[in-house]
PDB file of N, CA, C and O in Angstrom:
ATOM      1  N   UNK A   1       0.821  -1.182   0.000  1.00  0.00           N
ATOM      2  CA  UNK A   1       0.000   0.000   0.000  1.00  0.00           C
ATOM      3  C   UNK A   1       0.871   1.254   0.000  1.00  0.00           C
ATOM      4  O   UNK A   1       0.650   2.171  -0.791  1.00  0.00           O
ATOM      5  N   UNK A   2       1.852   1.287   0.884  1.00  0.00           N
ATOM      6  CA  UNK A   2       2.705   2.468   0.994  1.00  0.00           C
ATOM      7  C   UNK A   2       3.480   2.696  -0.296  1.00  0.00           C
ATOM      8  O   UNK A   2       3.615   3.831  -0.753  1.00  0.00           O
ATOM      9  N   UNK A   3       3.987   1.622  -0.878  1.00  0.00           N
ATOM     10  CA  UNK A   3       4.782   1.743  -2.105  1.00  0.00           C
ATOM     11  C   UNK A   3       3.982   2.375  -3.241  1.00  0.00           C
ATOM     12  O   UNK A   3       4.550   3.003  -4.135  1.00  0.00           O
ATOM     13  N   UNK A   4       2.665   2.205  -3.202  1.00  0.00           N
ATOM     14  CA  UNK A   4       1.799   2.753  -4.242  1.00  0.00           C
ATOM     15  C   UNK A   4       1.110   4.048  -3.821  1.00  0.00           C
ATOM     16  O   UNK A   4       0.282   4.577  -4.563  1.00  0.00           O
ATOM     17  N   UNK A   5       1.441   4.558  -2.645  1.00  0.00           N
ATOM     18  CA  UNK A   5       0.839   5.801  -2.175  1.00  0.00           C
ATOM     19  C   UNK A   5      -0.620   5.658  -1.783  1.00  0.00           C
ATOM     20  O   UNK A   5      -1.371   6.633  -1.812  1.00  0.00           O
ATOM     21  N   UNK A   6      -1.024   4.458  -1.420  1.00  0.00           N
ATOM     22  CA  UNK A   6      -2.412   4.187  -1.044  1.00  0.00           C
ATOM     23  C   UNK A   6      -2.495   4.084   0.477  1.00  0.00           C
ATOM     24  O   UNK A   6      -1.699   3.377   1.095  1.00  0.00           O
ATOM     25  N   UNK A   7      -3.444   4.778   1.076  1.00  0.00           N
ATOM     26  CA  UNK A   7      -3.576   4.777   2.533  1.00  0.00           C
ATOM     27  C   UNK A   7      -4.587   3.757   3.039  1.00  0.00           C
ATOM     28  O   UNK A   7      -4.600   3.431   4.226  1.00  0.00           O
ATOM     29  N   UNK A   8      -5.423   3.258   2.156  1.00  0.00           N
ATOM     30  CA  UNK A   8      -6.415   2.255   2.541  1.00  0.00           C
ATOM     31  C   UNK A   8      -6.754   1.423   1.313  1.00  0.00           C
ATOM     32  O   UNK A   8      -6.655   1.890   0.179  1.00  0.00           O
ATOM     33  N   UNK A   9      -7.156   0.182   1.563  1.00  0.00           N
ATOM     34  CA  UNK A   9      -7.514  -0.708   0.459  1.00  0.00           C
ATOM     35  C   UNK A   9      -8.785  -1.467   0.821  1.00  0.00           C
ATOM     36  O   UNK A   9      -8.928  -1.927   1.954  1.00  0.00           O
ATOM     37  N   UNK A  10      -9.705  -1.600  -0.123  1.00  0.00           N
ATOM     38  CA  UNK A  10     -10.919  -2.371   0.147  1.00  0.00           C
ATOM     39  C   UNK A  10     -10.593  -3.859   0.259  1.00  0.00           C
ATOM     40  O   UNK A  10      -9.683  -4.368  -0.395  1.00  0.00           O
ATOM     41  N   UNK A  11     -11.357  -4.536   1.101  1.00  0.00           N
ATOM     42  CA  UNK A  11     -11.194  -5.981   1.276  1.00  0.00           C
ATOM     43  C   UNK A  11     -12.317  -6.698   0.546  1.00  0.00           C
ATOM     44  O   UNK A  11     -13.496  -6.441   0.792  1.00  0.00           O
ATOM     45  N   UNK A  12     -11.950  -7.587  -0.342  1.00  0.00           N
ATOM     46  CA  UNK A  12     -12.902  -8.331  -1.156  1.00  0.00           C
ATOM     47  C   UNK A  12     -13.025  -9.749  -0.624  1.00  0.00           C
ATOM     48  O   UNK A  12     -12.015 -10.413  -0.391  1.00  0.00           O
ATOM     49  N   UNK A  13     -14.251 -10.220  -0.430  1.00  0.00           N
ATOM     50  CA  UNK A  13     -14.511 -11.594  -0.001  1.00  0.00           C
ATOM     51  C   UNK A  13     -14.869 -12.406  -1.239  1.00  0.00           C
ATOM     52  O   UNK A  13     -15.920 -12.193  -1.844  1.00  0.00           O
ATOM     53  N   UNK A  14     -14.000 -13.330  -1.613  1.00  0.00           N
ATOM     54  CA  UNK A  14     -14.234 -14.141  -2.813  1.00  0.00           C
ATOM     55  C   UNK A  14     -15.441 -15.050  -2.690  1.00  0.00           C
ATOM     56  O   UNK A  14     -16.104 -15.339  -3.686  1.00  0.00           O
ATOM     57  N   UNK A  15     -15.733 -15.503  -1.483  1.00  0.00           N
ATOM     58  CA  UNK A  15     -16.874 -16.401  -1.291  1.00  0.00           C
ATOM     59  C   UNK A  15     -18.184 -15.635  -1.432  1.00  0.00           C
ATOM     60  O   UNK A  15     -19.086 -16.064  -2.152  1.00  0.00           O
ATOM     61  N   UNK A  16     -18.287 -14.501  -0.742  1.00  0.00           N
ATOM     62  CA  UNK A  16     -19.524 -13.715  -0.766  1.00  0.00           C
ATOM     63  C   UNK A  16     -19.620 -12.796  -1.976  1.00  0.00           C
ATOM     64  O   UNK A  16     -20.688 -12.259  -2.267  1.00  0.00           O
ATOM     65  N   UNK A  17     -18.489 -12.612  -2.692  1.00  0.00           N
ATOM     66  CA  UNK A  17     -18.451 -11.754  -3.878  1.00  0.00           C
ATOM     67  C   UNK A  17     -18.902 -10.326  -3.574  1.00  0.00           C
ATOM     68  O   UNK A  17     -19.728  -9.746  -4.280  1.00  0.00           O
ATOM     69  N   UNK A  18     -18.323  -9.775  -2.485  1.00  0.00           N
ATOM     70  CA  UNK A  18     -18.621  -8.390  -2.137  1.00  0.00           C
ATOM     71  C   UNK A  18     -17.482  -7.815  -1.298  1.00  0.00           C
ATOM     72  O   UNK A  18     -16.631  -8.545  -0.790  1.00  0.00           O
ATOM     73  N   UNK A  19     -17.489  -6.492  -1.167  1.00  0.00           N
ATOM     74  CA  UNK A  19     -16.518  -5.839  -0.301  1.00  0.00           C
ATOM     75  C   UNK A  19     -16.963  -6.019   1.146  1.00  0.00           C
ATOM     76  O   UNK A  19     -18.146  -5.883   1.460  1.00  0.00           O
ATOM     77  N   UNK A  20     -16.005  -6.329   2.032  1.00  0.00           N
ATOM     78  CA  UNK A  20     -16.355  -6.601   3.426  1.00  0.00           C
ATOM     79  C   UNK A  20     -15.683  -5.651   4.414  1.00  0.00           C
ATOM     80  O   UNK A  20     -15.879  -5.779   5.623  1.00  0.00           O
ATOM     81  N   UNK A  21     -14.902  -4.712   3.919  1.00  0.00           N
ATOM     82  CA  UNK A  21     -14.252  -3.772   4.825  1.00  0.00           C
ATOM     83  C   UNK A  21     -13.110  -3.053   4.149  1.00  0.00           C
ATOM     84  O   UNK A  21     -12.944  -3.098   2.930  1.00  0.00           O
ATOM     85  N   UNK A  22     -12.322  -2.382   4.987  1.00  0.00           N
ATOM     86  CA  UNK A  22     -11.155  -1.642   4.510  1.00  0.00           C
ATOM     87  C   UNK A  22      -9.957  -2.008   5.375  1.00  0.00           C
ATOM     88  O   UNK A  22     -10.091  -2.236   6.577  1.00  0.00           O
ATOM     89  N   UNK A  23      -8.789  -2.063   4.751  1.00  0.00           N
ATOM     90  CA  UNK A  23      -7.531  -2.253   5.462  1.00  0.00           C
ATOM     91  C   UNK A  23      -6.752  -0.955   5.314  1.00  0.00           C
ATOM     92  O   UNK A  23      -6.460  -0.520   4.200  1.00  0.00           O
ATOM     93  N   UNK A  24      -6.418  -0.340   6.440  1.00  0.00           N
ATOM     94  CA  UNK A  24      -5.682   0.919   6.401  1.00  0.00           C
ATOM     95  C   UNK A  24      -4.215   0.684   6.743  1.00  0.00           C
ATOM     96  O   UNK A  24      -3.832  -0.386   7.214  1.00  0.00           O
ATOM     97  N   UNK A  25      -3.418   1.696   6.499  1.00  0.00           N
ATOM     98  CA  UNK A  25      -2.007   1.615   6.875  1.00  0.00           C
ATOM     99  C   UNK A  25      -1.889   1.411   8.379  1.00  0.00           C
ATOM    100  O   UNK A  25      -1.019   0.669   8.837  1.00  0.00           O
ATOM    101  N   UNK A  26      -2.751   2.058   9.147  1.00  0.00           N
ATOM    102  CA  UNK A  26      -2.731   1.899  10.603  1.00  0.00           C
ATOM    103  C   UNK A  26      -3.008   0.454  10.995  1.00  0.00           C
ATOM    104  O   UNK A  26      -2.346  -0.081  11.883  1.00  0.00           O
ATOM    105  N   UNK A  27      -3.978  -0.184  10.343  1.00  0.00           N
ATOM    106  CA  UNK A  27      -4.259  -1.601  10.611  1.00  0.00           C
ATOM    107  C   UNK A  27      -3.016  -2.443  10.364  1.00  0.00           C
ATOM    108  O   UNK A  27      -2.660  -3.298  11.174  1.00  0.00           O
ATOM    109  N   UNK A  28      -2.361  -2.191   9.235  1.00  0.00           N
ATOM    110  CA  UNK A  28      -1.184  -2.966   8.862  1.00  0.00           C
ATOM    111  C   UNK A  28      -0.048  -2.759   9.864  1.00  0.00           C
ATOM    112  O   UNK A  28       0.634  -3.714  10.237  1.00  0.00           O
ATOM    113  N   UNK A  29       0.154  -1.515  10.298  1.00  0.00           N
ATOM    114  CA  UNK A  29       1.189  -1.228  11.298  1.00  0.00           C
ATOM    115  C   UNK A  29       0.871  -1.931  12.609  1.00  0.00           C
ATOM    116  O   UNK A  29       1.768  -2.481  13.248  1.00  0.00           O
ATOM    117  N   UNK A  30      -0.390  -1.921  13.017  1.00  0.00           N
ATOM    118  CA  UNK A  30      -0.782  -2.608  14.252  1.00  0.00           C
ATOM    119  C   UNK A  30      -0.515  -4.106  14.170  1.00  0.00           C
ATOM    120  O   UNK A  30      -0.079  -4.713  15.148  1.00  0.00           O
ATOM    121  N   UNK A  31      -0.771  -4.702  13.018  1.00  0.00           N
ATOM    122  CA  UNK A  31      -0.508  -6.130  12.820  1.00  0.00           C
ATOM    123  C   UNK A  31       0.988  -6.404  12.927  1.00  0.00           C
ATOM    124  O   UNK A  31       1.404  -7.332  13.621  1.00  0.00           O
ATOM    125  N   UNK A  32       1.795  -5.599  12.243  1.00  0.00           N
ATOM    126  CA  UNK A  32       3.247  -5.773  12.318  1.00  0.00           C
ATOM    127  C   UNK A  32       3.754  -5.582  13.740  1.00  0.00           C
ATOM    128  O   UNK A  32       4.616  -6.329  14.204  1.00  0.00           O
ATOM    129  N   UNK A  33       3.220  -4.584  14.427  1.00  0.00           N
ATOM    130  CA  UNK A  33       3.642  -4.315  15.802  1.00  0.00           C
ATOM    131  C   UNK A  33       3.316  -5.492  16.717  1.00  0.00           C
ATOM    132  O   UNK A  33       4.137  -5.882  17.548  1.00  0.00           O
ATOM    133  N   UNK A  34       2.138  -6.048  16.567  1.00  0.00           N
ATOM    134  CA  UNK A  34       1.740  -7.179  17.410  1.00  0.00           C
ATOM    135  C   UNK A  34       2.673  -8.364  17.205  1.00  0.00           C
ATOM    136  O   UNK A  34       3.129  -8.967  18.176  1.00  0.00           O
ATOM    137  N   UNK A  35       2.957  -8.699  15.968  1.00  0.00           N
ATOM    138  CA  UNK A  35       3.771  -9.873  15.699  1.00  0.00           C
ATOM    139  C   UNK A  35       5.258  -9.609  15.885  1.00  0.00           C
ATOM    140  O   UNK A  35       6.015 -10.543  16.150  1.00  0.00           O
ATOM    141  N   UNK A  36       5.688  -8.379  15.755  1.00  0.00           N
ATOM    142  CA  UNK A  36       7.093  -8.050  16.007  1.00  0.00           C
ATOM    143  C   UNK A  36       7.410  -8.220  17.487  1.00  0.00           C
ATOM    144  O   UNK A  36       8.510  -8.643  17.843  1.00  0.00           O
ATOM    145  N   UNK A  37       6.459  -7.894  18.343  1.00  0.00           N
ATOM    146  CA  UNK A  37       6.673  -7.983  19.789  1.00  0.00           C
ATOM    147  C   UNK A  37       6.428  -9.383  20.318  1.00  0.00           C
ATOM    148  O   UNK A  37       6.634  -9.633  21.506  1.00  0.00           O
ATOM    149  N   UNK A  38       6.001 -10.288  19.480  1.00  0.00           N
ATOM    150  CA  UNK A  38       5.746 -11.662  19.894  1.00  0.00           C
ATOM    151  C   UNK A  38       6.834 -12.574  19.335  1.00  0.00           C
ATOM    152  O   UNK A  38       6.855 -12.835  18.132  1.00  0.00           O
ATOM    153  N   UNK A  39       7.740 -13.063  20.189  1.00  0.00           N
ATOM    154  CA  UNK A  39       8.825 -13.917  19.701  1.00  0.00           C
ATOM    155  C   UNK A  39       8.338 -15.281  19.213  1.00  0.00           C
ATOM    156  O   UNK A  39       9.103 -16.028  18.601  1.00  0.00           O
ATOM    157  N   UNK A  40       7.094 -15.606  19.474  1.00  0.00           N
ATOM    158  CA  UNK A  40       6.559 -16.907  19.078  1.00  0.00           C
ATOM    159  C   UNK A  40       6.232 -16.969  17.586  1.00  0.00           C
ATOM    160  O   UNK A  40       6.092 -18.056  17.027  1.00  0.00           O
ATOM    161  N   UNK A  41       6.110 -15.818  16.946  1.00  0.00           N
ATOM    162  CA  UNK A  41       5.733 -15.781  15.536  1.00  0.00           C
ATOM    163  C   UNK A  41       6.841 -15.095  14.740  1.00  0.00           C
ATOM    164  O   UNK A  41       7.221 -13.966  15.050  1.00  0.00           O
ATOM    165  N   UNK A  42       7.353 -15.765  13.729  1.00  0.00           N
ATOM    166  CA  UNK A  42       8.358 -15.186  12.847  1.00  0.00           C
ATOM    167  C   UNK A  42       7.656 -14.313  11.805  1.00  0.00           C
ATOM    168  O   UNK A  42       6.545 -14.627  11.378  1.00  0.00           O
ATOM    169  N   UNK A  43       8.294 -13.230  11.400  1.00  0.00           N
ATOM    170  CA  UNK A  43       7.693 -12.306  10.436  1.00  0.00           C
ATOM    171  C   UNK A  43       7.296 -13.023   9.148  1.00  0.00           C
ATOM    172  O   UNK A  43       6.245 -12.724   8.581  1.00  0.00           O
ATOM    173  N   UNK A  44       8.116 -13.963   8.676  1.00  0.00           N
ATOM    174  CA  UNK A  44       7.779 -14.648   7.423  1.00  0.00           C
ATOM    175  C   UNK A  44       6.480 -15.440   7.540  1.00  0.00           C
ATOM    176  O   UNK A  44       5.847 -15.741   6.528  1.00  0.00           O
ATOM    177  N   UNK A  45       6.079 -15.780   8.760  1.00  0.00           N
ATOM    178  CA  UNK A  45       4.827 -16.512   8.949  1.00  0.00           C
ATOM    179  C   UNK A  45       3.608 -15.646   8.649  1.00  0.00           C
ATOM    180  O   UNK A  45       2.520 -16.175   8.421  1.00  0.00           O
ATOM    181  N   UNK A  46       3.771 -14.330   8.645  1.00  0.00           N
ATOM    182  CA  UNK A  46       2.646 -13.444   8.334  1.00  0.00           C
ATOM    183  C   UNK A  46       2.109 -13.703   6.937  1.00  0.00           C
ATOM    184  O   UNK A  46       0.933 -13.459   6.668  1.00  0.00           O
ATOM    185  N   UNK A  47       2.957 -14.194   6.052  1.00  0.00           N
ATOM    186  CA  UNK A  47       2.515 -14.487   4.690  1.00  0.00           C
ATOM    187  C   UNK A  47       1.450 -15.576   4.663  1.00  0.00           C
ATOM    188  O   UNK A  47       0.673 -15.662   3.712  1.00  0.00           O
ATOM    189  N   UNK A  48       1.410 -16.403   5.696  1.00  0.00           N
ATOM    190  CA  UNK A  48       0.444 -17.496   5.763  1.00  0.00           C
ATOM    191  C   UNK A  48      -0.869 -17.073   6.426  1.00  0.00           C
ATOM    192  O   UNK A  48      -1.860 -17.799   6.351  1.00  0.00           O
ATOM    193  N   UNK A  49      -0.881 -15.915   7.069  1.00  0.00           N
ATOM    194  CA  UNK A  49      -2.073 -15.462   7.781  1.00  0.00           C
ATOM    195  C   UNK A  49      -3.115 -14.933   6.805  1.00  0.00           C
ATOM    196  O   UNK A  49      -2.800 -14.521   5.689  1.00  0.00           O
ATOM    197  N   UNK A  50      -4.343 -14.957   7.250  1.00  0.00           N
ATOM    198  CA  UNK A  50      -5.442 -14.383   6.484  1.00  0.00           C
ATOM    199  C   UNK A  50      -5.959 -13.158   7.226  1.00  0.00           C
ATOM    200  O   UNK A  50      -5.923 -13.105   8.455  1.00  0.00           O
ATOM    201  N   UNK A  51      -6.433 -12.190   6.484  1.00  0.00           N
ATOM    202  CA  UNK A  51      -6.938 -10.965   7.094  1.00  0.00           C
ATOM    203  C   UNK A  51      -8.103 -11.267   8.024  1.00  0.00           C
ATOM    204  O   UNK A  51      -8.252 -10.611   9.054  1.00  0.00           O
ATOM    205  N   UNK A  52      -8.930 -12.245   7.682  1.00  0.00           N
ATOM    206  CA  UNK A  52     -10.057 -12.575   8.550  1.00  0.00           C
ATOM    207  C   UNK A  52      -9.581 -13.031   9.922  1.00  0.00           C
ATOM    208  O   UNK A  52     -10.286 -12.835  10.912  1.00  0.00           O
ATOM    209  N   UNK A  53      -8.397 -13.636  10.002  1.00  0.00           N
ATOM    210  CA  UNK A  53      -7.828 -14.032  11.288  1.00  0.00           C
ATOM    211  C   UNK A  53      -7.488 -12.797  12.101  1.00  0.00           C
ATOM    212  O   UNK A  53      -7.797 -12.732  13.291  1.00  0.00           O
ATOM    213  N   UNK A  54      -6.850 -11.807  11.465  1.00  0.00           N
ATOM    214  CA  UNK A  54      -6.482 -10.587  12.166  1.00  0.00           C
ATOM    215  C   UNK A  54      -7.719  -9.825  12.617  1.00  0.00           C
ATOM    216  O   UNK A  54      -7.730  -9.243  13.701  1.00  0.00           O
ATOM    217  N   UNK A  55      -8.746  -9.823  11.804  1.00  0.00           N
ATOM    218  CA  UNK A  55      -9.969  -9.098  12.160  1.00  0.00           C
ATOM    219  C   UNK A  55     -10.604  -9.705  13.397  1.00  0.00           C
ATOM    220  O   UNK A  55     -11.182  -8.984  14.210  1.00  0.00           O
ATOM    221  N   UNK A  56     -10.506 -11.024  13.552  1.00  0.00           N
ATOM    222  CA  UNK A  56     -11.085 -11.704  14.702  1.00  0.00           C
ATOM    223  C   UNK A  56     -10.321 -11.480  15.991  1.00  0.00           C
ATOM    224  O   UNK A  56     -10.859 -11.712  17.074  1.00  0.00           O
ATOM    225  N   UNK A  57      -9.063 -11.029  15.896  1.00  0.00           N
ATOM    226  CA  UNK A  57      -8.229 -10.835  17.073  1.00  0.00           C
ATOM    227  C   UNK A  57      -8.348  -9.448  17.671  1.00  0.00           C
ATOM    228  O   UNK A  57      -7.783  -9.190  18.733  1.00  0.00           O
ATOM    229  N   UNK A  58      -9.062  -8.556  17.025  1.00  0.00           N
ATOM    230  CA  UNK A  58      -9.133  -7.181  17.530  1.00  0.00           C
ATOM    231  C   UNK A  58      -9.903  -7.102  18.804  1.00  0.00           C
ATOM    232  O   UNK A  58     -10.058  -6.017  19.365  1.00  0.00           O
TER     233      UNK A  58
END
């Protein structure tokens, strides 16, 4: 998002075929901050996570 100068991006649900929310730069920073401070999760593991998982943890 930052590389493209975008501050927020719509979230598309492939199953429901509709937009289900927005992901902001702040959301992304909060996710990175949470996992950076947790030694149990390696940063590369974030590639395996789904946004719906992060939304459920708020």
